[in-house]
N, C-alpha and C positions, 0 to 999 in steps of 0.2 A: 504494500500500500504506500503510494508516494506522498499522499497528503490526507489528513483527516478532515472530513467535512462535518462541521458542527452544525447540526440541523437548525438551530435557532438563530444562527448568524449567517454571514456571507451575503453576496449580492442577491437582492430581492427579498430579504427578510424584513418583516415589519417590526423592527426593533424600536422600542420607545426611547426617547432622548434621555441619555444619561445626565445631561447638563441641567435638566429642569428642576431636579430636587433642590439643588443649591439656590437656583435663581428664584424659585417661587417661595422659598422659605426665608428669603432675605439674606442669604449667605453669599451672594455675588460680591465681587470685588471690582468696582469701577474706578475710573480715574479720580472722581471726587472722594472716594473712600481712602485714598492714599494720604497718610499723615506721617509727619516726622518732626523731630524736635527742632525748634527754631524756624519752622516753616512760615514764610511770609505770604501774603495774599496780594494779588494783582487785580487791577481794574483798568479797562481800556477807555480812553477818551476818544470818542468817535465823531466824525463830522456830522453836524446837524443840517448841512446844506448839500445839495446835489452837485453844485458846480460853483467853485469860488476860489479866488486867490486867498491864501491865509497868511496871517502873521501871528506868531505867538507873543503874548505879552509877558509881563514879569512873572516868572515861575517861582520866585522865592516864597510867596505866601503858600503855595501848594507844597513846596519842598520842606517848609518849616512847620507844616500842620502836624497835629498830634499823631504820633505813630508812624509817620511817613519815613521810609527808608530811601526812596528813589522816585524821581520823576524823569522818565526817559523820553526824549524826542528824537527826531531824525538827526538833529545836530549832534547828539551824543553817540551815534552809531555810524559815522561816515564810512567806516571800512566794511560794513555789511554789504553783501551783494544784493541784487534785485530779486524780487519774486520771479521765478522763471516760468516761461511757457515751454512745455516739452512737446508741443505739437505744432510744428512750423511746416506748412504744407506748400507743395508746388502749385502755383496758380495756373489759370488757363493760358496766360502769356509765357509760361515757362519760368517765371521768377518765383522766388520764395518771398512770401509776404513779410512785411516789417512787423516788429513787436515793440510797441511803445513801452517805455520804462515804467515799472511798477515798484516803487520803493516799499520797504518793509513798513515804515511809518511815513505818512505824507510829509512832503517837504514844503513846497510853496503853493501847491494847488491840490484841491480835493475834487474828485470827479463822481462820487456817489455818496448818498447818505449812508452812514455807517462805516466809511473808510477810516481806518485807525490813524490817529494823530499822535497820541502819547500813551505811555504805560505808567500808571501810578502803582507803586509797591509800598505796602504798609504792613503793620503788625496784625491788623484785622481787616476783613473785607469792608466793614463799616467805615473804618478810617480811610481806606483807599478810596471809597466812593465819595466821602466827604471832601477829601483833598482834590479829587477829580473836578469837583464843582468850582474849585479855585483856579483851575487852569484856564487862563484867558486865551481865547482864540478869536482873532479879529477876522471876520469874513468880508471879502469884497465880492459880492455875488456876480456870477457870470450867467448868461443865458444857458438853459439846459434843454436837451432833447431827450424825451422820455419814451415816447411811443415808437415801437419798432417800425411801423409804417411811415413815420415821419422822418426817419433818420436820413434817407437819401433824397429828400426834397431839396430843391435848390436853395431855399432860404433857411434850411435847418441850422440851428446853432451847432458848432463843431466841438466834439469832445476833445479832439486833438487838433487845434487850429493849424499847427505847423505842417500837418499832412494835407490840408486843403480839402478833406473829405471825411465823412463818417464811414466810408467803405473800408472795412478791415482787410478783406480779401475776396477774391472770386476764383472759384475752381469749377470744373465741369467733368462730365463723364459721358461716354457713349459717342454716337456718330450723328452730329447735327444734320448733315446732308441727307443721310439715309432716312432719318426720322422725318425731315421736311418733305421728302419725296412721297413717303407713305401718307402723310397728311394731305398732300395735294390730290391724291387719288382715292381718298377715303369715301366710303358711302355715307358715313356719319361721324361726327366729332362730338364728344362729350367733354365738358370742361367743368372744373370745380375750383373755387377759391376758399381756403379754410384758414382758420386761426388755431394754432396749437398753443394754448394758453400757458403762461409762465407759472411755475410751481415753486413753492418753498418745501424743502425736503421734510422737515419736521420728524426726524427720528425721535424715539422716546428719550434717549439720553443726549442732551446737548453736549457739544464738544468741551474739552477741557485739557489742561496739561499741567505737569509738574516739571519744572526745570531744576536740575541739580548740577553742581560742578565740584570735582575732587581736585583740590589744588596740588596734592601730592602726585597724582598720576597725570594731571592735565586733561582728564577725560570729563565729558559731559554725559548726563543721562536725561533723556526726555521720556516721561511717562505720559502717554496720550492714547485715547481711543482712536485707532486707525484701522484701515483695511489692508495694512501691510507695512511693517516697520522698516523693511529694507529699502524701499523706494524713498520713504521719508528720511531715512538716514543719509542716503546718497544726495538728495536735494539739499537738505539743511546743511550738511557738512560741506559738500562740494560747491554748491551754487551760492549759498548765503553766508555761512560762517567762514568759508575758505580754509578749512582744516582737513587733514586726512580723515577718511571715512571711519577708520578704526578708533578715532578719538571721540566718537559719538555712539552711545548705546541708546537704542529706542526700545522701550518696554510698553507693550500693550496689554492691559488687564482685560477684564470682561468689557464687552462693547455692546451698548444698547441700540443697535441698528446703525447701518451705514449708508446703504442705497446709492453708493458711488460717491456721495458727498464727503465721506470721511477718508477718501483716497488721497486727498490733497494736502499739501503743506499750506498752512495759514500763517499770517504774520505773528500771531501770538506765540507760536512755538519757538522761533529763534530769539525773539526779544526776551522771553522768560529765561532762556538758557543764558543769554548775556547778562541779564539781571542777576541770576544766581551766581555767576562767576564773579561779578563785581561786588556783590554783597556778601559772598561767602556763606549764603544760606539758601535752602530750597525755596523756590517761588512757585506758588500755585495760582493758576487762572482757570476759572470755570465760567463758561458761556451762559448767560441768561437767555431765556427763551426769546425775549425781544431782540437781543443781539443776534441770535440765530436768524431771525427773519431778515435782519438788515445786512449781515456780514457773511454768512455762509453761502457758498455758490448756489445759485438757483438753477432750475431745470426747465427744459423745453423753450418756449417763446419763439415760435416760428410763424411766419406768414408764408403760406405755400399755395402754389397753383399747379394743377396737373390737368393734362388733357390727353385723351386717348382717341386714336383713330381706329374706326371699325369698318369691317366689310359688311355686306348686306346680310350676312348670317350672324352678325354679332361677334365675329372673331377679331381679336386685337391685331392691328397692323403695326401700330407704333405708339409710343408713350413719350410725352414731353413733360418735364418737371422744372419748376423754378421755385427756389426756396430763399427767403430772406430770413437769416438766423441772427437773433440778437446775441451779441457777445457781452453786453454790458459795457462798463467803462474801461475794462482792461481785458486782454486775452488771458483767460485763466489757464491753469496748468495744462489741461487737455482740451480746453474749450473749442479751438478751431477744428478738432478732430471729430466732434460729436455729430454735426450735420453731415460730415463726410461719411461716417458710419451709416447714417440714414440714406444718403444718396446711393451707397453701394447696395442697398436692399430695395431700391425703388421699384423693381419689377415684381417683387413678391413671388407668389407661387405660379405665376402665369408665363406662358410662352409668348414672349414679346419679340417679334422679328426685328424691330428697330427701336432705339431708345436714345434720348438725349436729356441730360439734366444739368442745371446750373445752380450753384449755391453762392449766395452773397452774404458774407458776414458783416454785420454793422455794429458800430459803437453807439451806445446810448448812455446817458448819465444814470445808470441803474447798477445794481449789484451784478457782478460778472456771472455768467452761466457756465455750466460744465456738465459732466455726466450725472444723470439721475436715472435710476433704475430702468435699464434698457438702452440708454445713451444713444439716441438717434434712431434706433430700430422701432420704438413705439411711434415716433413721429412719421416714419416712412410707412408703416402699416396703416396708420390712421388715414393718411392722405390717400393711399391707394385704395383702401377698402371703402372709404366714402365715395371715391370716384367710381369704383366698380358698381356699387349699388345704384348710383345715379345713371350710369351707362345702361344697366339692366333695365331700369324703368323707362328710359328713353327709347330703348329697343323693344319695349313691350315683352320683356322676358323676365322670368323669376330670377331672384338673386342666385339661387342654386344652379339654375340652368345656365346662366351666363358664366358662372365660375367653372362649372363642369366643362363647358365648351372650350374654355381657355386655359385650364390647368395644364401644366407640364405633366405628361403622362409617365407612368412608371417605366415604360420601355424607352423613354428619352433620357433616363438617368444613367450615369451621371451627366449633369447638365451644367454648362458654364454660362453664366449670364454676361450681359454686356459690360458689367462692372467687375468681372473677374471672379465672381463668387461661384464655387463649384458645389452644387447640390449633389450629394452622393446617393441618398436613399430616401424613399417616401412613397406614399400612395395617398394623394391629396383628396381625391374623390371619396376614398374609403372613410377617412375620418370625418369628412363632411356628412356623408350619408349616415354614419353612426350617430353623430350628434343630432341630426335632424330626426332620426327615429327616436332618440332618447327624449327629446323635448316634445314630440308629437306634432311635428311641423304640419302634417297633412290635416290635423284637426284644428288648426289655428282659426280658420274662418268662423267656425262655430263658437269658439271662445270669444272672438272679437264681437260677434253679434250679442253675446250675453253681456259683454262689457258695455256695448252701445246702449243696451236696454237699461243699464244703470247710469247712463249719462257719462260714460268714460270712453276715452280713446285708447284702444289696445294696439300695441305694436310689437312686432317681432323683427329682430335683426341679427344678422350673422357677420362674422369676420373670419376669414381664413388667413393664416399668417405663416411666414417662415422667417427665422432670424439666423444670423451668424453669431456664434459665441464660442467660448472655449477655444480661443484663437490659437494658432500655431505657437508652440512653445513647450515648456517642460517645468516640472516642479520636483526638486530633489526631496527624497524622503529617507530618513534614517530610523531604523528600529533597533532598540537596544534591549538586551536581557539583563535585568537587575539581579543583584545578589540574592534577593528573596524569591526569585522566580517570576517577578512581575515584568511587564514590558512597557517600554517608553517609545513613543513616536515623536520625532522632531521633524517639523515641516513648516515651510515658510508661507503657507496660506494663512488667512486670518479670519476666524469665525466672527461674525457680527450678530449671531443669533440663529445661524442656519443649521447648527448641529453637527459640526465637523467631527467632534470627539466621538459621536455616535457612528457616523457614516464611515469614518476611517477605522474606528474601533471594531466595527462588526466584521470587517475584512481581516483584521489582525486576529480577532478572536477565532474566526473560522480556521485560519492557518495553524494557530498554536493550540487550539482546543481549550481555551480558557474563557472565563466570563469577562464581561466588559469592565467590571470593577478591578480587574487585574491589569488594566491598560491605562496609561497616562499619556496625554497628548501635551507636548510643549510647542506652543506657538507664541508669537508676539514678544520675542526677546532676541535682538540681533547679536547678543553675546552667546546665547545658547544655540541658536539656529543660524548656520553660517551663511545661508543665502535664501532668497525666496521671492516669488513673484506676487505675493499678496492675493487678495480676493477682489474680483471685479470681472465683468464680462462672463459671468456664469462659468468660471474656469476651475474653481477649487476641486470639485469632485471629479469632473471629467479629466482634468490634467493631473491632479494630485493622486487620485486613487490608483491608477496604474503603477505609479512609482511605489506607493505604499504596499501594493500587492507584491511587486517584484522584490522589494526589500524584505518583506516578510518571508517570502519563499527562499531567498538567499540565506536568511538567518536560520530558518528551519533546517536547511541543508547542513549548515555548520553545526547546529545542535545535534542533528542525527549522526553526523560523522563522529562527534565526540562520544555520544551515547553508545554508538555501535561498539566502540572499544570496551566500554564498561560492561555492556550487556552481552558481549561476545556474539553479536548478531550483525547481519548486513544492514546497512541503512535502509534498504528497500523493504526490510521486514519490520520497520518501526513505525509507530503512530504516536501522535501527540494528542493527549486527552486529559482533561482535568488536572492540568499543571504537571503532568508526567510524560515521560517518553517510555512507551511500552513496546515489548515485543508482541506483535499481533498474535492473538490466540493463546497467550500465556499470562501468568501473573508476574513475570519478570519486568521490573520497571525501575526507572530512576527519575527523581524529580527535576524540574527545571532549575530549582535552587541548587541542587547538587551538581548539575552540569555547570552552572555559573561559577560555583566554588572551585571546580576542578579545572576550569579554563585558565590558561596562562595570562590572559588579559580579558578585559570586558568584551563580551560577545556582542557584536553589532553588525549591521549590514546597511549599506547605503546604495540606493539606486535612483536613477533619473531617466524615466521613459520620455522620449521626445515625440512630439506630435507635429506633423508637417502641415496640417490644414485644419481649418475651423470645423466645428460641428454645426449642424443645421436642424435644430428642433422646429417642428411645425405643428399646426393643429387648427381646429375649428372651435370658435366660441359662438354660442347662440344665447341671446337675451330676450326675455319676454317681459313686457311691462305695461302699465296703465298710466294714462295722463288724466288728471282731473282738470277739465277745461275752465272751471270756475276759479281755480286757485293756481293752476300751473304746476301743481305738485305731481311728482313722478313716483310711482311705487314699482319697484322691481319685484316681479312675481316668480320668475323662474330663471335659472341660469345653468347652462350645460356646457361642458368643455370635453372635447376629445383631443388629446395631444399625442404626438409621436415624439417620445423622448429617447428612442433607441433602446436603451436598457434601463430599467428601474432599479436603483440601488436599494432604496428604502421607501416603500409606498407611503408611509406615514410622514416622513420628512418631505417627500415630494408633494404630497397634497398640501402641506403647510406652506410650502414655497409658492405653489400655484394660487392658493386662496389669498395669500398676502398680496401677491402681485395684482390679482383681480380687484381687491379692495382699493389699492392705491389708484388703479386706473378708473374705477368707479368714482373715486374722489375727484379726479381730474375732470371726468366727463360731466359730472352733475353738480359739483359744489366748489372745488378749490379754485381760487382766482386771485392772482397777485395784481393789485391795483396801485399804481402811482398817480399822484395828481400832476398837473402840468408843470409844477416846480420840482418834481422829482422826489416829493415826500411819499413814503410808503404808507398808503391808507389802510392796508390790510396787514398790520404789523403785530397782531396778536390773535389768539384764538377767539377773541370777541368779534373779530372782523373777518377772519379767514376760517372758513368752515372745513372741518375734517370729517371723514366718514365715521359713523358710529355703527354699533352692532345692529341697531334698528333699521339702518339704511340698506343693509346687505341681505339678499335672499339666501336661501339654502343653495349652495353651489354643488352641482353634481359633476363629478370629475371622473373620467375614464381615460384609458390610454389605448392607442392603436400602434404599438411600437414596432418599428423596423430598425434593427441595429445599425448604428453608424459604421461606415467602413474606414473613417478617418481617425477614429478613436480606438485605442488598444483594447478597450473593454466594450466597445459598441455603444457607449454612453453619449447622449446629446444633452448639453447643458439645459438647466430648467429654471434657474433662479430668477430670470427676468421675463420669462414667457408670459406670465399672467398679465403684466402691464402692457404687453405688445398686442395681445388679442382682444383684451377687454374693452379698451377705449372705443375702437370702431364698432364693436358689436353693440355696446350700449347706445352709442349715438346713432347707429343705423336703426336700432329699435325705436329710439325717440323720433327719428325722422319718419319712420314708417307710420307711427301712431299719429303724428301731426299731419302727414299727407292725407291719411285716411279720414281723420276727423275734421280737419280745418283747411286742407289744401295749402299747408305751409310748405314752401319750396325748400327752405334751407334754415338751419340753425347751427350755431357754433358752440363749442365747449366754452365754459360750463353751462349746461342746460339747467340753470337755476329756475325755481318756480317763477320768479319775476320775468326772466327772459322768455320762458315758455308762454306765460300769460300774455306778454306783449306781442309775441309772434302770432298767437291765435287772434288777438284783437286786430292786429295789422292785416292779417289775411282776410278777416271778415269785414273790414271797413270798406 
């Protein structure tokens, strides 16, 4: 027997999360739980104006205020590097776009409300806040541009006057000439213009950090909730502090949600480290919820146009796309890359003979944007699936018939799109048909009549999607055998609540024949884990798990080789079970602890499985809902998902990921809305004004899979962490559109479909 199969573990086992017991009983350890002797507290003075030249007044009153240890401004840190942009893309004209300077603390100009100006450090947070009120900032207001649609108008105020434009970059994809020829010969053209509304991430745990400095070793330690400490280490050390990477240790404790937004370096991290060095004491900063709204990277905010050329049978001939993507006041760490991800998925699941797309990034005097769960792919799917529904209606076809007629067929796979995406496996009609059967699509007309009898508009909407994730790369994994027979995994991904310890642990448990409580996972410490790619792009399990499995197998082989000598048996005759190595069919055994004690050095194995291509999860979402025409209120009645995730590692964890993504997309579709006034003041800067989805807003979600293993992933897995946000937005909004067309002949509505917006659309259509 080469390996023992532990029935309750391994790939596909519905193992419950081992992390939850500590978290739900209050034994989690987050950044704000970190305490140490002599720790100081920091508070950030932020701009209250969206665009202005600034001058700092006399800082002495703040510096001499009770308990104050330091007031740091840009003048105090002239040697720090700029906040970097790591996504500098090649434009349509072949040049690389410029990156305006973004200082850690504002120098002479502020460009959005919430931009950091000074750091106040004191013995208590209350004293730091009080002193912050004494920091005098003289603002000379400048005109601001706030709305994405206004940024490129000839008379728009300029965020960066020296560039002469608010256009940050322009890039394209596809073949413009081929697409134009197809449009010239088309039987019919359908066009749609949509708004993809700006979002505030709002993870449960706001950001925070603790900066420490050891004068004896000359090393810094940053404790912060991140999505990967190694990239944080590289950027802060190399780009900002200008020190060798090994002089900075990054530690990540428990993290209460990330969603992309905790992937990035923020100014508070390096300034707290510098403050700790200069003061010789640890410095803690914890973000307040209102600061999060103002200062943490926002998501989405696109104005998009798409048009599709069709033949007389409703088959797609060509697709054209134009996207204006708000970058905010600065190009954030990966900001320019996000609409590029979306453009790369512009054709979705459909066979599109010709395609051309253009993205224009624009500056506005608003908080910078960057990756938010899905990072461009939800925007792409939303634009395309709204377009497809409109095209089906204009061609007098059902949404399903139009999709089925234009899907890439299984026999066409692998299929390379015009943007270079290589779809390897899938059966797109199959998951659509399965979802339609589950929700009872054929019986909808009867249900709609019943709703109409009660004075309600009933709608049903679908979205079929495909995304690229778990991009080409690798993740090193090390598995160690402890002296007591326990096992430790060291890996450079970073859980933010996904359940990595469970998912990785169930694979290790299967190989070694032990229970999960015998396995410890080490993440989030750049001193303990020598390298890592972090968590993002649904990569952790598809990319990390193959390496975990191979490292486990390598260590099992070493253990069997040692045990074989002790047991006087061949390695092929041994099995690992219940913490022992046994000779199959006998009572002769040796414990893992005894093997560890007999080994000349600690037993461990390190493997890194490389993946050459992304994975492509896909699926169908269908939403059914009712609209109350008297109030505009929307009630979600039923929600069905059938996804192709290749191979399911843990169905419980998978369902949790899908449900969470759907809820976030429902929030965007129906309620979440980031609103600035014309002066750049954020009007939706708290939960009083920014509505988040609650349990009562969410229907029961029925989730199934129609899995076809990936050929690009070593274990056949297709990533799943972002899929819910990609399929749900267009499904919900297509259902809203269907209800409003049926009930009131409303032609179009944008996200968020709030009760007021719905009520106004109905009244406008009936006037």
